[in-house]
N, CA, C, O and the ligand as a Tripos MOL2 file, in Angstrom:
@<TRIPOS>MOLECULE
protein
  313   311    79     0     0
PROTEIN
NO_CHARGES

@<TRIPOS>ATOM
      1 N          -8.8260   -4.8820  -15.4370 N.3       1 MET1
      2 CA         -8.5390   -3.7720  -14.5350 C.3       1 MET1
      3 C          -7.1530   -3.2080  -14.8170 C.2       1 MET1
      4 O          -6.3290   -3.8150  -15.5000 O.2       1 MET1
      5 N          -6.9400   -2.0520  -14.2770 N.am      2 ARG2
      6 CA         -5.6900   -1.3630  -14.5190 C.3       2 ARG2
      7 C          -4.8750   -1.3350  -13.2300 C.2       2 ARG2
      8 O          -5.4180   -1.0940  -12.1520 O.2       2 ARG2
      9 N          -3.5920   -1.5780  -13.3420 N.am      3 LEU3
     10 CA         -2.6940   -1.4310  -12.2020 C.3       3 LEU3
     11 C          -1.8270   -0.2130  -12.4480 C.2       3 LEU3
     12 O          -1.1520   -0.1040  -13.4720 O.2       3 LEU3
     13 N          -1.8580    0.6830  -11.5090 N.am      4 ASP4
     14 CA         -1.1510    1.9360  -11.6420 C.3       4 ASP4
     15 C          -0.0490    1.9790  -10.5890 C.2       4 ASP4
     16 O          -0.3300    2.0790   -9.3950 O.2       4 ASP4
     17 N           1.1930    1.9040  -11.0290 N.am      5 TYR5
     18 CA          2.3180    1.9260  -10.0880 C.3       5 TYR5
     19 C           2.7820    3.3640   -9.8850 C.2       5 TYR5
     20 O           3.1770    4.0560  -10.8230 O.2       5 TYR5
     21 N           2.7200    3.7840   -8.6260 N.am      6 VAL6
     22 CA          3.0750    5.1620   -8.3040 C.3       6 VAL6
     23 C           4.1660    5.1560   -7.2400 C.2       6 VAL6
     24 O           4.1490    4.3220   -6.3350 O.2       6 VAL6
     25 N           5.1020    6.0730   -7.3450 N.am      7 CYS7
     26 CA          6.1630    6.1630   -6.3500 C.3       7 CYS7
     27 C           5.6060    6.7840   -5.0700 C.2       7 CYS7
     28 O           5.0470    7.8810   -5.1000 O.2       7 CYS7
     29 N           5.7600    6.0800   -3.9450 N.am      8 SER8
     30 CA          5.2060    6.5830   -2.6860 C.3       8 SER8
     31 C           6.0620    7.7060   -2.1230 C.2       8 SER8
     32 O           5.6350    8.4190   -1.2150 O.2       8 SER8
     33 N           7.2520    7.8660   -2.6500 N.am      9 GLN9
     34 CA          8.1760    8.8760   -2.1460 C.3       9 GLN9
     35 C           7.9820   10.2230   -2.8520 C.2       9 GLN9
     36 O           7.7930   11.2500   -2.2000 O.2       9 GLN9
     37 N           8.0310   10.2090   -4.1840 N.am     10 CYS10
     38 CA          7.9340   11.4700   -4.9260 C.3      10 CYS10
     39 C           6.6090   11.5980   -5.6840 C.2      10 CYS10
     40 O           6.3270   12.6530   -6.2510 O.2      10 CYS10
     41 N           5.7970   10.5400   -5.6990 N.am     11 GLY11
     42 CA          4.4710   10.6170   -6.2960 C.3      11 GLY11
     43 C           4.4220   10.5070   -7.8020 C.2      11 GLY11
     44 O           3.3540   10.6710   -8.3920 O.2      11 GLY11
     45 N           5.5380   10.2370   -8.4410 N.am     12 SER12
     46 CA          5.5190   10.1480   -9.8940 C.3      12 SER12
     47 C           5.0120    8.7800  -10.3480 C.2      12 SER12
     48 O           5.2300    7.7690   -9.6800 O.2      12 SER12
     49 N           4.3420    8.7680  -11.4780 N.am     13 GLY13
     50 CA          3.8250    7.5280  -12.0390 C.3      13 GLY13
     51 C           4.9690    6.7040  -12.6160 C.2      13 GLY13
     52 O           5.8160    7.2370  -13.3330 O.2      13 GLY13
     53 N           5.0010    5.4220  -12.3120 N.am     14 ILE14
     54 CA          6.1070    4.5890  -12.7520 C.3      14 ILE14
     55 C           5.6850    3.6750  -13.8960 C.2      14 ILE14
     56 O           6.3620    3.5940  -14.9210 O.2      14 ILE14
     57 N           4.5590    2.9890  -13.7110 N.am     15 ASP15
     58 CA          4.1630    2.0200  -14.7170 C.3      15 ASP15
     59 C           2.6550    1.8260  -14.6800 C.2      15 ASP15
     60 O           1.9840    2.1800  -13.7110 O.2      15 ASP15
     61 N           2.1500    1.2610  -15.7490 N.am     16 GLU16
     62 CA          0.7260    1.0580  -15.9000 C.3      16 GLU16
     63 C           0.5400   -0.2980  -16.5800 C.2      16 GLU16
     64 O           1.0740   -0.5420  -17.6620 O.2      16 GLU16
     65 N          -0.2170   -1.1630  -15.9340 N.am     17 ILE17
     66 CA         -0.3930   -2.5060  -16.4990 C.3      17 ILE17
     67 C          -1.8840   -2.8090  -16.5730 C.2      17 ILE17
     68 O          -2.6390   -2.5160  -15.6460 O.2      17 ILE17
     69 N          -2.2940   -3.3970  -17.6850 N.am     18 PHE18
     70 CA         -3.6930   -3.8100  -17.8140 C.3      18 PHE18
     71 C          -3.7820   -5.3300  -17.7030 C.2      18 PHE18
     72 O          -3.0680   -6.0600  -18.3910 O.2      18 PHE18
     73 N          -4.6670   -5.7900  -16.8270 N.am     19 VAL19
     74 CA         -4.8270   -7.2340  -16.6560 C.3      19 VAL19
     75 C          -6.3140   -7.5970  -16.7120 C.2      19 VAL19
     76 O          -7.1770   -6.8100  -16.3240 O.2      19 VAL19
     77 N          -6.5870   -8.7920  -17.1970 N.am     20 GLN20
     78 CA         -7.9580   -9.3050  -17.2060 C.3      20 GLN20
     79 C          -8.3900   -9.5900  -15.7690 C.2      20 GLN20
     80 O          -9.4450   -9.1560  -15.3050 O.2      20 GLN20
     81 N          -7.5350  -10.3290  -15.0980 N.am     21 GLU21
     82 CA         -7.8210  -10.6970  -13.7250 C.3      21 GLU21
     83 C          -6.5540  -10.5070  -12.9130 C.2      21 GLU21
     84 O          -5.4460  -10.7390  -13.3960 O.2      21 GLU21
     85 N          -6.7320  -10.0910  -11.6950 N.am     22 LEU22
     86 CA         -5.5660   -9.8400  -10.8630 C.3      22 LEU22
     87 C          -5.0500  -11.1500  -10.2740 C.2      22 LEU22
     88 O          -5.7370  -11.8180   -9.5010 O.2      22 LEU22
     89 N          -3.8340  -11.4970  -10.6560 N.am     23 ASP23
     90 CA         -3.1900  -12.6780  -10.0970 C.3      23 ASP23
     91 C          -2.2730  -12.2110   -8.9660 C.2      23 ASP23
     92 O          -1.1420  -11.7870   -9.2000 O.2      23 ASP23
     93 N          -2.7780  -12.2980   -7.7510 N.am     24 GLU24
     94 CA         -2.0510  -11.7440   -6.6010 C.3      24 GLU24
     95 C          -0.6780  -12.3720   -6.4210 C.2      24 GLU24
     96 O           0.2680  -11.7140   -5.9890 O.2      24 GLU24
     97 N          -0.5820  -13.6340   -6.7520 N.am     25 ILE25
     98 CA          0.7010  -14.3210   -6.5740 C.3      25 ILE25
     99 C           1.7160  -13.8350   -7.6000 C.2      25 ILE25
    100 O           2.8810  -13.6060   -7.2760 O.2      25 ILE25
    101 N           1.2570  -13.6800   -8.8550 N.am     26 ALA26
    102 CA          2.1430  -13.2220   -9.9160 C.3      26 ALA26
    103 C           2.6780  -11.8200   -9.6210 C.2      26 ALA26
    104 O           3.8170  -11.4980   -9.9570 O.2      26 ALA26
    105 N           1.8520  -11.0020   -8.9960 N.am     27 PHE27
    106 CA          2.2720   -9.6280   -8.6940 C.3      27 PHE27
    107 C           2.9580   -9.5180   -7.3410 C.2      27 PHE27
    108 O           3.4580   -8.4530   -6.9790 O.2      27 PHE27
    109 N           2.9820  -10.6220   -6.5910 N.am     28 GLY28
    110 CA          3.6650  -10.6230   -5.2990 C.3      28 GLY28
    111 C           2.8260  -10.0430   -4.1790 C.2      28 GLY28
    112 O           3.3330   -9.8400   -3.0760 O.2      28 GLY28
    113 N           1.5450   -9.7700   -4.4360 N.am     29 PHE29
    114 CA          0.6970   -9.1660   -3.4080 C.3      29 PHE29
    115 C           0.3550  -10.1600   -2.3000 C.2      29 PHE29
    116 O          -0.0300   -9.7620   -1.2010 O.2      29 PHE29
    117 N           0.4940  -11.4420   -2.5880 N.am     30 ASP30
    118 CA          0.1830  -12.4460   -1.5650 C.3      30 ASP30
    119 C           1.2050  -12.4140   -0.4260 C.2      30 ASP30
    120 O           0.9530  -12.9520    0.6520 O.2      30 ASP30
    121 N           2.3520  -11.7850   -0.6660 N.am     31 CYS31
    122 CA          3.3900  -11.6850    0.3680 C.3      31 CYS31
    123 C           3.1050  -10.5490    1.3520 C.2      31 CYS31
    124 O           3.7140  -10.4790    2.4200 O.2      31 CYS31
    125 N           2.1840   -9.6660    0.9890 N.am     32 LEU32
    126 CA          1.9080   -8.5150    1.8440 C.3      32 LEU32
    127 C           0.9620   -8.9050    2.9820 C.2      32 LEU32
    128 O           0.0320   -9.6850    2.7820 O.2      32 LEU32
    129 N           1.2040   -8.3630    4.1620 N.am     33 ASN33
    130 CA          0.2380   -8.5750    5.2400 C.3      33 ASN33
    131 C          -0.8660   -7.5180    5.1190 C.2      33 ASN33
    132 O          -0.7870   -6.6270    4.2730 O.2      33 ASN33
    133 N          -1.8810   -7.6210    5.9570 N.am     34 ASP34
    134 CA         -3.0440   -6.7360    5.8300 C.3      34 ASP34
    135 C          -2.6770   -5.2600    5.9400 C.2      34 ASP34
    136 O          -3.1960   -4.4260    5.1980 O.2      34 ASP34
    137 N          -1.7790   -4.9430    6.8690 N.am     35 ALA35
    138 CA         -1.3790   -3.5550    7.0600 C.3      35 ALA35
    139 C          -0.6710   -3.0260    5.8130 C.2      35 ALA35
    140 O          -0.9030   -1.8950    5.3870 O.2      35 ALA35
    141 N           0.1990   -3.8640    5.2330 N.am     36 GLU36
    142 CA          0.9270   -3.4530    4.0310 C.3      36 GLU36
    143 C          -0.0330   -3.2830    2.8490 C.2      36 GLU36
    144 O           0.1120   -2.3640    2.0430 O.2      36 GLU36
    145 N          -0.9960   -4.1690    2.7640 N.am     37 ARG37
    146 CA         -1.9910   -4.0600    1.7050 C.3      37 ARG37
    147 C          -2.7170   -2.7240    1.7830 C.2      37 ARG37
    148 O          -2.8720   -2.0140    0.7900 O.2      37 ARG37
    149 N          -3.1610   -2.4040    3.0080 N.am     38 GLN38
    150 CA         -3.9070   -1.1600    3.1850 C.3      38 GLN38
    151 C          -3.0540    0.0450    2.8530 C.2      38 GLN38
    152 O          -3.5420    1.0550    2.3460 O.2      38 GLN38
    153 N          -1.7680   -0.0790    3.1460 N.am     39 GLU39
    154 CA         -0.8730    1.0460    2.9240 C.3      39 GLU39
    155 C          -0.4750    1.1550    1.4550 C.2      39 GLU39
    156 O          -0.3790    2.2580    0.9180 O.2      39 GLU39
    157 N          -0.2460    0.0280    0.8120 N.am     40 LEU40
    158 CA          0.3450    0.0440   -0.5180 C.3      40 LEU40
    159 C          -0.6680   -0.0820   -1.6600 C.2      40 LEU40
    160 O          -0.4180    0.3810   -2.7730 O.2      40 LEU40
    161 N          -1.8010   -0.7070   -1.3790 N.am     41 LEU41
    162 CA         -2.7540   -0.9600   -2.4590 C.3      41 LEU41
    163 C          -4.0340   -0.1640   -2.2420 C.2      41 LEU41
    164 O          -4.6390   -0.2200   -1.1710 O.2      41 LEU41
    165 N          -4.4350    0.5710   -3.2610 N.am     42 THR42
    166 CA         -5.6860    1.3180   -3.1930 C.3      42 THR42
    167 C          -6.5120    0.9910   -4.4250 C.2      42 THR42
    168 O          -6.0820    1.2480   -5.5500 O.2      42 THR42
    169 N          -7.6760    0.4330   -4.2220 N.am     43 PHE43
    170 CA         -8.5210    0.0840   -5.3620 C.3      43 PHE43
    171 C          -9.6430    1.0890   -5.5280 C.2      43 PHE43
    172 O         -10.3630    1.4100   -4.5830 O.2      43 PHE43
    173 N          -9.7760    1.5800   -6.7590 N.am     44 ASP44
    174 CA        -10.8490    2.5080   -7.0720 C.3      44 ASP44
    175 C         -11.8330    1.7990   -8.0030 C.2      44 ASP44
    176 O         -11.5410    1.6250   -9.1860 O.2      44 ASP44
    177 N         -12.9980    1.3860   -7.4860 N.am     45 PRO45
    178 CA        -13.9510    0.6230   -8.3040 C.3      45 PRO45
    179 C         -14.4960    1.4100   -9.4890 C.2      45 PRO45
    180 O         -14.8230    0.8180  -10.5180 O.2      45 PRO45
    181 N         -14.6010    2.7270   -9.3680 N.am     46 ASP46
    182 CA        -15.1470    3.5470  -10.4530 C.3      46 ASP46
    183 C         -14.3050    3.4490  -11.7190 C.2      46 ASP46
    184 O         -14.8330    3.2820  -12.8180 O.2      46 ASP46
    185 N         -12.9940    3.5530  -11.5530 N.am     47 SER47
    186 CA        -12.1140    3.4840  -12.7150 C.3      47 SER47
    187 C         -11.5220    2.0920  -12.8790 C.2      47 SER47
    188 O         -10.7520    1.8420  -13.8060 O.2      47 SER47
    189 N         -11.8920    1.1670  -11.9540 N.am     48 ASN48
    190 CA        -11.3760   -0.1920  -11.9860 C.3      48 ASN48
    191 C          -9.8440   -0.1870  -11.9800 C.2      48 ASN48
    192 O          -9.1930   -0.9240  -12.7200 O.2      48 ASN48
    193 N          -9.3030    0.6610  -11.1260 N.am     49 THR49
    194 CA         -7.8600    0.8420  -11.0680 C.3      49 THR49
    195 C          -7.3300    0.5060   -9.6880 C.2      49 THR49
    196 O          -7.8570    0.9600   -8.6730 O.2      49 THR49
    197 N          -6.2890   -0.2900   -9.6720 N.am     50 LEU50
    198 CA         -5.6000   -0.5760   -8.4220 C.3      50 LEU50
    199 C          -4.3060    0.2190   -8.4090 C.2      50 LEU50
    200 O          -3.4200   -0.0040   -9.2340 O.2      50 LEU50
    201 N          -4.2060    1.1460   -7.4700 N.am     51 THR51
    202 CA         -2.9940    1.9280   -7.3620 C.3      51 THR51
    203 C          -2.0360    1.2170   -6.4230 C.2      51 THR51
    204 O          -2.3820    0.8930   -5.2870 O.2      51 THR51
    205 N          -0.8370    0.9820   -6.9100 N.am     52 VAL52
    206 CA          0.1720    0.2680   -6.1390 C.3      52 VAL52
    207 C           1.2920    1.2370   -5.8070 C.2      52 VAL52
    208 O           1.9380    1.7910   -6.6970 O.2      52 VAL52
    209 N           1.5100    1.4310   -4.5240 N.am     53 LYS53
    210 CA          2.5920    2.3250   -4.1230 C.3      53 LYS53
    211 C           3.9010    1.5520   -4.1070 C.2      53 LYS53
    212 O           4.0130    0.4850   -3.5020 O.2      53 LYS53
    213 N           4.8730    2.1130   -4.7790 N.am     54 THR54
    214 CA          6.1870    1.4810   -4.7860 C.3      54 THR54
    215 C           7.2260    2.6030   -4.8530 C.2      54 THR54
    216 O           6.9050    3.7550   -4.5600 O.2      54 THR54
    217 N           8.4360    2.2900   -5.2260 N.am     55 LEU55
    218 CA          9.4610    3.3290   -5.3000 C.3      55 LEU55
    219 C          10.0480    3.3670   -6.7040 C.2      55 LEU55
    220 O          10.2920    2.3230   -7.3090 O.2      55 LEU55
    221 N          10.2720    4.5620   -7.2170 N.am     56 CYS56
    222 CA         10.8870    4.6950   -8.5330 C.3      56 CYS56
    223 C          12.4110    4.5280   -8.3970 C.2      56 CYS56
    224 O          12.9630    4.5860   -7.2980 O.2      56 CYS56
    225 N          13.0540    4.3230   -9.5220 N.am     57 ASP57
    226 CA         14.5030    4.1040   -9.5120 C.3      57 ASP57
    227 C          15.2460    5.2600   -8.8580 C.2      57 ASP57
    228 O          16.2330    5.0760   -8.1450 O.2      57 ASP57
    229 N          14.7350    6.4550   -9.1270 N.am     58 TYR58
    230 CA         15.3840    7.6390   -8.5900 C.3      58 TYR58
    231 C          15.3830    7.6130   -7.0550 C.2      58 TYR58
    232 O          16.4080    7.8490   -6.4160 O.2      58 TYR58
    233 N          14.1940    7.3170   -6.4750 N.am     59 CYS59
    234 CA         14.0840    7.3170   -5.0170 C.3      59 CYS59
    235 C          14.8190    6.1370   -4.3930 C.2      59 CYS59
    236 O          15.3400    6.2460   -3.2830 O.2      59 CYS59
    237 N          14.8630    5.0150   -5.0960 N.am     60 ILE60
    238 CA         15.6420    3.8820   -4.5890 C.3      60 ILE60
    239 C          17.1150    4.2830   -4.5210 C.2      60 ILE60
    240 O          17.8090    3.9750   -3.5520 O.2      60 ILE60
    241 N          17.5790    4.9680   -5.5540 N.am     61 ALA61
    242 CA         18.9730    5.4220   -5.5750 C.3      61 ALA61
    243 C          19.2380    6.3990   -4.4340 C.2      61 ALA61
    244 O          20.2770    6.3400   -3.7770 O.2      61 ALA61
    245 N          18.2720    7.3080   -4.2080 N.am     62 GLU62
    246 CA         18.3920    8.2730   -3.1090 C.3      62 GLU62
    247 C          18.4880    7.5590   -1.7700 C.2      62 GLU62
    248 O          19.3020    7.9210   -0.9190 O.2      62 GLU62
    249 N          17.6460    6.5320   -1.5870 N.am     63 MET63
    250 CA         17.6170    5.7960   -0.3300 C.3      63 MET63
    251 C          18.9190    5.0480   -0.1040 C.2      63 MET63
    252 O          19.4130    4.9530    1.0190 O.2      63 MET63
    253 N          19.4570    4.5260   -1.1740 N.am     64 LYS64
    254 CA         20.7310    3.8140   -1.0510 C.3      64 LYS64
    255 C          21.8180    4.7720   -0.6120 C.2      64 LYS64
    256 O          22.7120    4.4100    0.1530 O.2      64 LYS64
    257 N          21.7340    5.9890   -1.1000 N.am     65 LEU65
    258 CA         22.7040    7.0050   -0.6870 C.3      65 LEU65
    259 C          22.5540    7.2820    0.8040 C.2      65 LEU65
    260 O          23.5350    7.4040    1.5380 O.2      65 LEU65
    261 N          21.2770    7.3790    1.2360 N.am     66 ASP66
    262 CA         21.0090    7.6080    2.6580 C.3      66 ASP66
    263 C          21.5350    6.4630    3.5010 C.2      66 ASP66
    264 O          22.1230    6.6740    4.5610 O.2      66 ASP66
    265 N          21.3150    5.2410    3.0170 N.am     67 LEU67
    266 CA         21.7240    4.0680    3.7610 C.3      67 LEU67
    267 C          23.2420    3.9760    3.8650 C.2      67 LEU67
    268 O          23.7770    3.4870    4.8600 O.2      67 LEU67
    269 N          23.9280    4.4500    2.8330 N.am     68 SER68
    270 CA         25.3800    4.3240    2.8410 C.3      68 SER68
    271 C          26.0200    5.3940    3.7280 C.2      68 SER68
    272 O          27.1820    5.2630    4.1130 O.2      68 SER68
    273 N          25.2810    6.4350    4.0480 N.am     69 ALA69
    274 CA         25.8260    7.5340    4.8520 C.3      69 ALA69
    275 C          26.2760    7.0940    6.2560 C.2      69 ALA69
    276 O          27.4020    7.3990    6.6470 O.2      69 ALA69
    277 N          25.4200    6.3780    7.0330 N.am     70 PRO70
    278 CA         25.8570    5.9670    8.3750 C.3      70 PRO70
    279 C          27.0900    5.0690    8.3240 C.2      70 PRO70
    280 O          27.9610    5.1490    9.1900 O.2      70 PRO70
    281 N          27.1560    4.2230    7.3130 N.am     71 THR71
    282 CA         28.3050    3.3340    7.1680 C.3      71 THR71
    283 C          29.5800    4.1550    6.9820 C.2      71 THR71
    284 O          30.6270    3.8520    7.5550 O.2      71 THR71
    285 N          29.4620    5.2020    6.1640 N.am     72 ALA72
    286 CA         30.6220    6.0580    5.9130 C.3      72 ALA72
    287 C          31.0750    6.7150    7.2140 C.2      72 ALA72
    288 O          32.2700    6.8760    7.4660 O.2      72 ALA72
    289 N          30.0950    7.0890    8.0320 N.am     73 LYS73
    290 CA         30.4030    7.7190    9.3160 C.3      73 LYS73
    291 C          31.1760    6.7590   10.2190 C.2      73 LYS73
    292 O          32.1620    7.1370   10.8530 O.2      73 LYS73
    293 N          30.7130    5.5160   10.2650 N.am     74 VAL74
    294 CA         31.3660    4.4990   11.0840 C.3      74 VAL74
    295 C          32.8190    4.3450   10.6490 C.2      74 VAL74
    296 O          33.7260    4.2460   11.4760 O.2      74 VAL74
    297 N          33.0190    4.3270    9.3370 N.am     75 HIS75
    298 CA         34.3760    4.1930    8.8150 C.3      75 HIS75
    299 C          35.2390    5.3700    9.2500 C.2      75 HIS75
    300 O          36.4130    5.2290    9.5920 O.2      75 HIS75
    301 N          34.6150    6.5110    9.2220 N.am     76 TRP76
    302 CA         35.3180    7.7340    9.5830 C.3      76 TRP76
    303 C          35.7970    7.6590   11.0400 C.2      76 TRP76
    304 O          36.9280    8.0370   11.3460 O.2      76 TRP76
    305 N          34.9190    7.1650   11.9430 N.am     77 LEU77
    306 CA         35.2310    7.0810   13.3710 C.3      77 LEU77
    307 C          36.3680    6.1080   13.6450 C.2      77 LEU77
    308 O          37.1630    6.3070   14.5630 O.2      77 LEU77
    309 N          36.4350    5.0610   12.8450 N.am     78 HIS78
    310 CA         37.4830    4.0760   13.0690 C.3      78 HIS78
    311 C          38.7760    4.5810   12.4740 C.2      78 HIS78
    312 O          39.7990    3.9000   12.5500 O.2      78 HIS78
    313 ZN         10.2270    8.4820   -6.6220 Zn       79 ZN79
@<TRIPOS>BOND
     1     1     2 1
     2     2     3 1
     3     3     4 2
     4     3     5 am
     5     5     6 1
     6     6     7 1
     7     7     8 2
     8     7     9 am
     9     9    10 1
    10    10    11 1
    11    11    12 2
    12    11    13 am
    13    13    14 1
    14    14    15 1
    15    15    16 2
    16    15    17 am
    17    17    18 1
    18    18    19 1
    19    19    20 2
    20    19    21 am
    21    21    22 1
    22    22    23 1
    23    23    24 2
    24    23    25 am
    25    25    26 1
    26    26    27 1
    27    27    28 2
    28    27    29 am
    29    29    30 1
    30    30    31 1
    31    31    32 2
    32    31    33 am
    33    33    34 1
    34    34    35 1
    35    35    36 2
    36    35    37 am
    37    37    38 1
    38    38    39 1
    39    39    40 2
    40    39    41 am
    41    41    42 1
    42    42    43 1
    43    43    44 2
    44    43    45 am
    45    45    46 1
    46    46    47 1
    47    47    48 2
    48    47    49 am
    49    49    50 1
    50    50    51 1
    51    51    52 2
    52    51    53 am
    53    53    54 1
    54    54    55 1
    55    55    56 2
    56    55    57 am
    57    57    58 1
    58    58    59 1
    59    59    60 2
    60    59    61 am
    61    61    62 1
    62    62    63 1
    63    63    64 2
    64    63    65 am
    65    65    66 1
    66    66    67 1
    67    67    68 2
    68    67    69 am
    69    69    70 1
    70    70    71 1
    71    71    72 2
    72    71    73 am
    73    73    74 1
    74    74    75 1
    75    75    76 2
    76    75    77 am
    77    77    78 1
    78    78    79 1
    79    79    80 2
    80    79    81 am
    81    81    82 1
    82    82    83 1
    83    83    84 2
    84    83    85 am
    85    85    86 1
    86    86    87 1
    87    87    88 2
    88    87    89 am
    89    89    90 1
    90    90    91 1
    91    91    92 2
    92    91    93 am
    93    93    94 1
    94    94    95 1
    95    95    96 2
    96    95    97 am
    97    97    98 1
    98    98    99 1
    99    99   100 2
   100    99   101 am
   101   101   102 1
   102   102   103 1
   103   103   104 2
   104   103   105 am
   105   105   106 1
   106   106   107 1
   107   107   108 2
   108   107   109 am
   109   109   110 1
   110   110   111 1
   111   111   112 2
   112   111   113 am
   113   113   114 1
   114   114   115 1
   115   115   116 2
   116   115   117 am
   117   117   118 1
   118   118   119 1
   119   119   120 2
   120   119   121 am
   121   121   122 1
   122   122   123 1
   123   123   124 2
   124   123   125 am
   125   125   126 1
   126   126   127 1
   127   127   128 2
   128   127   129 am
   129   129   130 1
   130   130   131 1
   131   131   132 2
   132   131   133 am
   133   133   134 1
   134   134   135 1
   135   135   136 2
   136   135   137 am
   137   137   138 1
   138   138   139 1
   139   139   140 2
   140   139   141 am
   141   141   142 1
   142   142   143 1
   143   143   144 2
   144   143   145 am
   145   145   146 1
   146   146   147 1
   147   147   148 2
   148   147   149 am
   149   149   150 1
   150   150   151 1
   151   151   152 2
   152   151   153 am
   153   153   154 1
   154   154   155 1
   155   155   156 2
   156   155   157 am
   157   157   158 1
   158   158   159 1
   159   159   160 2
   160   159   161 am
   161   161   162 1
   162   162   163 1
   163   163   164 2
   164   163   165 am
   165   165   166 1
   166   166   167 1
   167   167   168 2
   168   167   169 am
   169   169   170 1
   170   170   171 1
   171   171   172 2
   172   171   173 am
   173   173   174 1
   174   174   175 1
   175   175   176 2
   176   175   177 am
   177   177   178 1
   178   178   179 1
   179   179   180 2
   180   179   181 am
   181   181   182 1
   182   182   183 1
   183   183   184 2
   184   183   185 am
   185   185   186 1
   186   186   187 1
   187   187   188 2
   188   187   189 am
   189   189   190 1
   190   190   191 1
   191   191   192 2
   192   191   193 am
   193   193   194 1
   194   194   195 1
   195   195   196 2
   196   195   197 am
   197   197   198 1
   198   198   199 1
   199   199   200 2
   200   199   201 am
   201   201   202 1
   202   202   203 1
   203   203   204 2
   204   203   205 am
   205   205   206 1
   206   206   207 1
   207   207   208 2
   208   207   209 am
   209   209   210 1
   210   210   211 1
   211   211   212 2
   212   211   213 am
   213   213   214 1
   214   214   215 1
   215   215   216 2
   216   215   217 am
   217   217   218 1
   218   218   219 1
   219   219   220 2
   220   219   221 am
   221   221   222 1
   222   222   223 1
   223   223   224 2
   224   223   225 am
   225   225   226 1
   226   226   227 1
   227   227   228 2
   228   227   229 am
   229   229   230 1
   230   230   231 1
   231   231   232 2
   232   231   233 am
   233   233   234 1
   234   234   235 1
   235   235   236 2
   236   235   237 am
   237   237   238 1
   238   238   239 1
   239   239   240 2
   240   239   241 am
   241   241   242 1
   242   242   243 1
   243   243   244 2
   244   243   245 am
   245   245   246 1
   246   246   247 1
   247   247   248 2
   248   247   249 am
   249   249   250 1
   250   250   251 1
   251   251   252 2
   252   251   253 am
   253   253   254 1
   254   254   255 1
   255   255   256 2
   256   255   257 am
   257   257   258 1
   258   258   259 1
   259   259   260 2
   260   259   261 am
   261   261   262 1
   262   262   263 1
   263   263   264 2
   264   263   265 am
   265   265   266 1
   266   266   267 1
   267   267   268 2
   268   267   269 am
   269   269   270 1
   270   270   271 1
   271   271   272 2
   272   271   273 am
   273   273   274 1
   274   274   275 1
   275   275   276 2
   276   275   277 am
   277   277   278 1
   278   278   279 1
   279   279   280 2
   280   279   281 am
   281   281   282 1
   282   282   283 1
   283   283   284 2
   284   283   285 am
   285   285   286 1
   286   286   287 1
   287   287   288 2
   288   287   289 am
   289   289   290 1
   290   290   291 1
   291   291   292 2
   292   291   293 am
   293   293   294 1
   294   294   295 1
   295   295   296 2
   296   295   297 am
   297   297   298 1
   298   298   299 1
   299   299   300 2
   300   299   301 am
   301   301   302 1
   302   302   303 1
   303   303   304 2
   304   303   305 am
   305   305   306 1
   306   306   307 1
   307   307   308 2
   308   307   309 am
   309   309   310 1
   310   310   311 1
   311   311   312 2
@<TRIPOS>SUBSTRUCTURE
     1 MET1         2 RESIDUE 1 A MET
     2 ARG2         6 RESIDUE 1 A ARG
     3 LEU3        10 RESIDUE 1 A LEU
     4 ASP4        14 RESIDUE 1 A ASP
     5 TYR5        18 RESIDUE 1 A TYR
     6 VAL6        22 RESIDUE 1 A VAL
     7 CYS7        26 RESIDUE 1 A CYS
     8 SER8        30 RESIDUE 1 A SER
     9 GLN9        34 RESIDUE 1 A GLN
    10 CYS10       38 RESIDUE 1 A CYS
    11 GLY11       42 RESIDUE 1 A GLY
    12 SER12       46 RESIDUE 1 A SER
    13 GLY13       50 RESIDUE 1 A GLY
    14 ILE14       54 RESIDUE 1 A ILE
    15 ASP15       58 RESIDUE 1 A ASP
    16 GLU16       62 RESIDUE 1 A GLU
    17 ILE17       66 RESIDUE 1 A ILE
    18 PHE18       70 RESIDUE 1 A PHE
    19 VAL19       74 RESIDUE 1 A VAL
    20 GLN20       78 RESIDUE 1 A GLN
    21 GLU21       82 RESIDUE 1 A GLU
    22 LEU22       86 RESIDUE 1 A LEU
    23 ASP23       90 RESIDUE 1 A ASP
    24 GLU24       94 RESIDUE 1 A GLU
    25 ILE25       98 RESIDUE 1 A ILE
    26 ALA26      102 RESIDUE 1 A ALA
    27 PHE27      106 RESIDUE 1 A PHE
    28 GLY28      110 RESIDUE 1 A GLY
    29 PHE29      114 RESIDUE 1 A PHE
    30 ASP30      118 RESIDUE 1 A ASP
    31 CYS31      122 RESIDUE 1 A CYS
    32 LEU32      126 RESIDUE 1 A LEU
    33 ASN33      130 RESIDUE 1 A ASN
    34 ASP34      134 RESIDUE 1 A ASP
    35 ALA35      138 RESIDUE 1 A ALA
    36 GLU36      142 RESIDUE 1 A GLU
    37 ARG37      146 RESIDUE 1 A ARG
    38 GLN38      150 RESIDUE 1 A GLN
    39 GLU39      154 RESIDUE 1 A GLU
    40 LEU40      158 RESIDUE 1 A LEU
    41 LEU41      162 RESIDUE 1 A LEU
    42 THR42      166 RESIDUE 1 A THR
    43 PHE43      170 RESIDUE 1 A PHE
    44 ASP44      174 RESIDUE 1 A ASP
    45 PRO45      178 RESIDUE 1 A PRO
    46 ASP46      182 RESIDUE 1 A ASP
    47 SER47      186 RESIDUE 1 A SER
    48 ASN48      190 RESIDUE 1 A ASN
    49 THR49      194 RESIDUE 1 A THR
    50 LEU50      198 RESIDUE 1 A LEU
    51 THR51      202 RESIDUE 1 A THR
    52 VAL52      206 RESIDUE 1 A VAL
    53 LYS53      210 RESIDUE 1 A LYS
    54 THR54      214 RESIDUE 1 A THR
    55 LEU55      218 RESIDUE 1 A LEU
    56 CYS56      222 RESIDUE 1 A CYS
    57 ASP57      226 RESIDUE 1 A ASP
    58 TYR58      230 RESIDUE 1 A TYR
    59 CYS59      234 RESIDUE 1 A CYS
    60 ILE60      238 RESIDUE 1 A ILE
    61 ALA61      242 RESIDUE 1 A ALA
    62 GLU62      246 RESIDUE 1 A GLU
    63 MET63      250 RESIDUE 1 A MET
    64 LYS64      254 RESIDUE 1 A LYS
    65 LEU65      258 RESIDUE 1 A LEU
    66 ASP66      262 RESIDUE 1 A ASP
    67 LEU67      266 RESIDUE 1 A LEU
    68 SER68      270 RESIDUE 1 A SER
    69 ALA69      274 RESIDUE 1 A ALA
    70 PRO70      278 RESIDUE 1 A PRO
    71 THR71      282 RESIDUE 1 A THR
    72 ALA72      286 RESIDUE 1 A ALA
    73 LYS73      290 RESIDUE 1 A LYS
    74 VAL74      294 RESIDUE 1 A VAL
    75 HIS75      298 RESIDUE 1 A HIS
    76 TRP76      302 RESIDUE 1 A TRP
    77 LEU77      306 RESIDUE 1 A LEU
    78 HIS78      310 RESIDUE 1 A HIS
    79 ZN79       313 GROUP 0 **** ****
């Protein structure tokens, strides 16, 4: 089967992996709860593709910028 990693933020394709069998532990999917699975993993039996929603480097960098903004504000107030 094919694993298709897609950025959930901007929708760009990140990576593509082909596996004989899906090892949920190796991919870290065993750590996800049912709600996260439904949200992050989409399996298409026709193409035998599991789409995995994740974040690309660009969006992670953007988020870090967002996260650092409130901290900067706090510093400003003090
Ligand atoms: Zn992205």
